[in-house]
C-alpha positions as CSV (number, residue, x, y, z in Angstrom):
1,M,118.7,137.3,102.9
2,T,120.7,140.0,101.6
3,G,123.9,138.9,101.3
4,S,127.1,136.8,103.1
5,D,127.3,139.0,106.5
6,R,123.8,140.2,106.8
7,Y,120.2,138.8,106.3
8,L,117.0,139.9,107.4
9,S,114.2,138.9,110.2
10,V,111.0,139.6,111.9
11,A,111.5,142.1,113.6
12,R,109.0,140.0,117.1
13,A,106.4,137.8,117.4
14,G,103.0,139.1,116.4
15,V,99.6,138.3,115.2
16,H,97.9,139.9,112.5
17,E,94.3,138.9,111.4
18,I,92.5,139.8,108.0
19,E,89.4,139.0,106.9
20,V,88.3,138.1,103.4
21,K,84.7,137.2,102.5
22,R,84.1,135.9,106.0
23,S,87.1,133.7,106.1
24,R,89.4,135.3,108.7
25,F,92.7,135.0,108.8
26,L,95.0,135.0,111.3
27,C,98.9,135.9,111.1
28,A,101.7,134.2,113.5
29,L,104.8,135.3,112.4
30,A,108.4,134.3,115.1
31,P,111.7,134.8,115.2
32,V,112.6,131.3,114.7
33,D,117.0,129.6,114.3
34,T,115.9,125.9,114.0
35,A,113.7,124.0,112.7
36,D,112.8,122.4,115.8
37,A,111.8,125.9,116.7
38,A,109.9,126.4,114.5
39,R,108.2,123.3,114.5
40,E,107.5,124.5,118.2
41,E,105.1,127.7,116.6
42,I,103.7,125.3,114.8
43,A,102.2,123.3,117.1
44,R,101.5,126.3,119.6
45,R,99.3,127.7,117.1
46,R,97.6,124.9,116.2
47,K,97.0,124.6,119.7
48,A,95.8,128.6,120.6
49,E,93.3,128.0,118.1
50,P,91.7,124.7,118.0
51,G,88.9,125.2,116.3
52,A,90.3,126.0,113.0
53,R,90.4,123.8,110.6
54,H,93.5,124.6,108.5
55,H,96.6,125.9,110.3
56,C,98.9,126.5,107.3
57,H,103.0,127.2,107.6
58,A,106.0,128.4,106.0
59,F,109.1,129.2,107.5
60,V,113.2,130.1,106.4
61,L,116.6,129.4,108.2
62,G,119.6,129.8,108.0
63,P,121.7,133.4,107.0
64,D,121.7,132.1,103.7
65,G,118.2,131.4,103.8
66,R,118.9,127.6,102.2
67,T,116.3,126.1,104.7
68,Q,112.8,126.3,103.4
69,R,109.5,124.7,104.1
70,S,106.1,125.1,103.7
71,S,102.8,123.3,104.0
72,D,99.0,123.5,102.9
73,D,97.9,122.0,106.1
74,G,94.4,121.0,103.9
75,E,94.3,123.6,101.7
76,P,94.3,122.6,97.7
77,A,97.8,122.4,96.8
78,G,100.1,125.2,96.4
79,T,97.1,127.8,97.3
80,A,98.6,128.5,101.1
81,G,102.2,127.3,101.8
82,T,103.1,127.8,98.5
83,P,102.4,131.8,98.5
84,M,103.7,132.5,102.2
85,L,106.7,131.2,101.3
86,E,106.6,133.5,98.3
87,V,106.0,136.4,100.6
88,L,109.5,135.6,103.0
89,R,111.4,134.8,100.2
90,R,111.0,138.3,98.2
91,R,110.9,140.2,101.5
92,D,114.6,138.7,101.9
93,L,113.4,136.9,105.0
94,T,114.9,134.5,106.8
95,D,115.0,132.5,110.6
96,T,111.4,133.7,109.8
97,V,108.4,130.9,110.8
98,A,105.0,131.7,109.6
99,V,101.4,130.4,110.4
100,V,98.2,131.5,109.2
101,T,95.0,129.5,110.9
102,R,91.8,130.1,108.6
103,Y,88.3,130.2,109.7
104,F,86.7,129.2,107.5
105,G,83.3,132.1,106.7
106,G,81.0,129.8,104.4
107,V,82.3,131.4,101.0
108,L,84.5,129.6,98.3
109,L,87.4,131.1,97.5
110,G,89.0,129.4,94.7
111,A,92.4,128.7,94.4
112,G,93.1,132.2,92.6
113,G,91.3,133.4,96.0
114,L,92.9,131.4,98.1
115,I,96.6,131.9,97.0
116,R,95.7,135.9,97.0
117,A,94.3,136.2,101.1
118,Y,97.4,133.6,102.5
119,G,99.9,135.8,100.4
120,Q,98.0,138.9,101.6
121,A,97.8,138.1,105.5
122,V,101.9,137.3,105.6
123,A,102.1,140.3,103.6
124,E,100.1,142.9,106.2
125,A,101.3,140.9,109.4
126,L,105.5,141.6,108.9
127,D,104.0,145.1,107.4
128,V,102.9,145.1,111.1
129,V,105.5,143.4,113.1
130,G,108.4,144.7,110.7
131,V,112.0,143.3,110.1
132,T,115.0,143.7,111.5
133,E,118.8,142.9,110.1
134,Y,121.2,140.6,111.5
135,R,125.2,141.5,110.4
136,R,128.1,138.8,111.3
137,L,130.4,141.2,112.9
138,H,133.8,141.1,114.6
139,L,133.0,141.4,118.1
140,V,136.1,143.6,120.1
141,E,135.6,144.0,124.5
142,V,137.1,146.9,125.5
143,V,137.8,147.4,129.2
144,V,138.9,151.2,130.8
145,D,139.0,152.5,134.0
146,Y,136.1,154.5,134.9
147,G,137.5,157.5,134.2
148,R,137.4,157.9,130.7
149,A,134.3,155.4,130.2
150,G,131.7,158.1,129.8
151,R,133.9,159.9,127.2
152,L,134.5,156.5,125.2
153,E,130.7,155.4,125.7
154,N,130.3,159.0,124.1
155,D,131.8,158.5,121.7
156,L,131.2,155.2,120.5
157,R,127.9,156.2,120.3
158,S,128.3,158.9,118.0
159,S,131.5,156.3,115.7
160,P,130.9,154.5,113.0
161,Y,131.5,151.8,115.3
162,L,128.4,149.0,117.0
163,L,127.9,149.5,120.9
164,H,126.7,146.2,121.2
165,D,127.2,145.6,125.0
166,S,128.1,147.4,127.8
167,W,128.8,146.2,131.3
168,F,130.8,147.3,134.7
169,D,132.5,145.5,137.6
170,D,135.4,146.8,138.2
171,N,136.2,148.5,135.0
172,A,133.9,149.5,132.7
173,H,133.2,147.0,129.3
174,F,132.3,147.7,126.2
175,E,131.3,145.2,123.7
176,I,132.1,146.9,120.1
177,G,130.4,145.6,116.7
178,L,133.2,145.5,113.2
179,G,132.0,144.9,110.5
180,T,134.5,144.4,107.4
181,G,137.7,146.9,106.9
182,Q,136.6,148.6,110.2
183,C,139.1,145.9,112.6
184,E,142.5,147.9,112.3
185,P,141.1,151.6,111.8
186,F,138.8,151.3,115.5
187,H,142.2,149.8,116.7
188,G,144.2,152.9,115.9
189,W,141.4,155.5,116.7
190,L,141.0,153.7,120.4
191,A,144.3,154.4,121.0
192,D,144.1,158.0,120.0
193,L,141.0,158.4,121.9
194,T,142.7,157.2,125.3
195,G,146.1,157.5,124.9
196,G,146.7,153.3,124.8
197,E,145.0,152.4,127.5
198,A,142.3,150.8,126.7
199,V,142.8,146.7,127.1
200,A,141.3,145.2,123.6
201,R,140.4,141.5,123.7
202,E,139.0,139.4,120.7
203,R,135.9,137.5,121.0
204,G,135.7,136.2,117.3
205,E,132.8,136.5,115.2
206,R,129.5,136.7,115.9
207,W,125.3,137.2,114.3
208,V,124.6,141.1,115.5
209,K,121.1,142.9,116.1
210,A,122.0,145.5,113.9
211,D,119.4,148.2,115.4
212,S,119.8,147.6,118.8
213,P,122.1,145.7,121.6
214,T,121.5,142.5,122.7
215,P,121.3,142.0,126.3
216,R,123.7,140.2,127.7
217,G,123.3,136.5,129.0
């Protein structure tokens, strides 16, 4: 969570394994946006690793990270879910679930060892999978004829405005994401660039993945 108009989440689903004193810790990460989706991922990991004794988890939900849950799943209280949740919070992540599956290796780790191992499993998995930023943007659909589409697309890609999506039918359509304070400058920029011939349609606000376009569904 980085502010009221942006937040960070895990970039993709993935699994990373570490070994600590012959115990195997498999950390699965996934982007989720509801508690039900998080629970489905936890259940999926239980099904995928039926021979493991522990499937500990932590998840954070909502742009403000207000919903936070964790479980030790049979490990000593506070040694698994809590350190996992702390890693997610320390990295300012939300809409993310972490599930660490442990295969016991025959060597007792003690409370301190478990806390370090579960935290390390999540931290290393995050380093491998990566994170991405979401921004709350005001979306505008711009419609132009094909004669102006090529230049407009090129100029949009080099502008401070986010080209969120594009599609083509009888005309070219570009969906633009505008941050705080960008709406008025954008409309002036667009009018100058297209000689006032582009049509701009308001599409409301939405949380948008900031580093790449999201395909139309």
